[in-house]
N, C-alpha and C positions, 0 to 999 in steps of 0.2 A: 405446672405440676401440682402446686400447692392449691390452686384454684380448683382443680379437679377433685382433690381430697376434700376440700370445704364443701363442694357441691354434693359430693358422695355422701358425707356425713349429714348434710342437711337433708337430703332425700331419704336416708335411712330414718332419721329422727321423724320426719313427716309421716312416713309409711307406718312407723310404729304407733304414732299418735293417732292416726286414722283408723288403724285397726282396733285399738283400745276403744275409741269412741263408737265405732261400728258395732262391737259387741256390747258395750254398755247401754247403748240405746235400743238394743234388741233388733237392730236393722237386719241382722242376719237371718231373721225369721220372716219367711214370706207372709205377706198380707192376704191371708186366706179369705178375708172378708170380700175380696174383689170377685169371688166366684159365687154364683147363685145356684147353679145345678147341683142337686144332691149328688154326693159321690165322693170319691177319694182322689187326692191330687198330691203328686210328688212335690216337694218344696222347691225343686229346681225347675218346676214348670214343665217338665218334659213328658212325664207320664201322667195320665188321667184315666179314670174308670168312673163313668157317670151313669146316672139313672136315665138312660135314653129310652125311647119307646121299645127297643129290642131287648132290653134289659129287664130283669124281674127284680122287685124290691120286696123285702119282708121286714116288718118292724114289729117287735114284741116289747110292749111297754112294761109288762110284768118282770120279764127276765132282763130287760134293759139291753136288748140285742138289736142289731141292724145288719141285714144281709142284702148284698147286691150281687146279682149273678146274670151271666148271659144264658141263652136258651139251652145250651147243651152243658152247661156247668163246667166248660173248659177254663173258664175265667170266672172266679167269684172272690168276694171278701165277706167275711163273717166277723163281726166285732161284738164283743161283750163288754159293757162298762161296769166298774165296781160299784158305782153310784150313778144317779141320774145327773147327767150334764145340764145344769139349769140357769147358771148365772156367770156372767162375764167375769174373768179372773180366776174362776174355779179350776182346781187341777183334779183330774180324773184318771184313774188307771184303766187302760183299755187293753183287752187281750184280743189278738187277731188270729184267725185261721184264713189261709187264702191259697189260691192257685191262679197261675197266669199273670200274676202281678209280682214285680220284683223289687218295689221300692218300700214295702212295709216291713216291719219287725214284728216278731210274735207278740211282744208285750212292750207297752210304751206309756208313759205319763203324757197326758195332753192336756192342754189349757184351753178352756172356753174363751173365745175372743168376742163372740157376739151371739146373742140370742134375739131374733127378730122374726116377725111374720111366720111364726110356726117353724122356724128352722134354727138349728144350732151350728156354729162355726167353731171347729176345734183345730189346734195345731200342735203337733208333737216334734220329735226329733228330726224326722225326715219327711213327714207327711202332713197333710191337712185333710180334714173331712168336713163335708157339709151334709147333715142329716136332718130329718124331720124331728122336731121336739117330741119327746116322750110325754104321752098323757099321764095326768096324775093318778 
């Protein structure tokens, strides 16, 4: 019986340490840089909405907006950035309007994870985005 208590306490200790290390290292955030197609991704990897050939994309560098929609607009995401996402590590406020997509929030602070080959990878609370880089 004593052995069971020792094992239980040991497992609880390991679980709490693993959880702390997991959060400290940022492992709880999905590596959005693994995606290459422009679009919106839930961080659990289940839902995606990307710029496929049947979807329409609009980018406005002056207004710092990006919009992705299907042909009949039954599914769309429109995002407006408070400032131009341009450098890794930068945190940018993003406002979303959407329909037919359930994993986004109306407002979120996002972190730029990578800028490369004319694209920007951002990650927020529950979503990741890959968008074309805004022109100067």
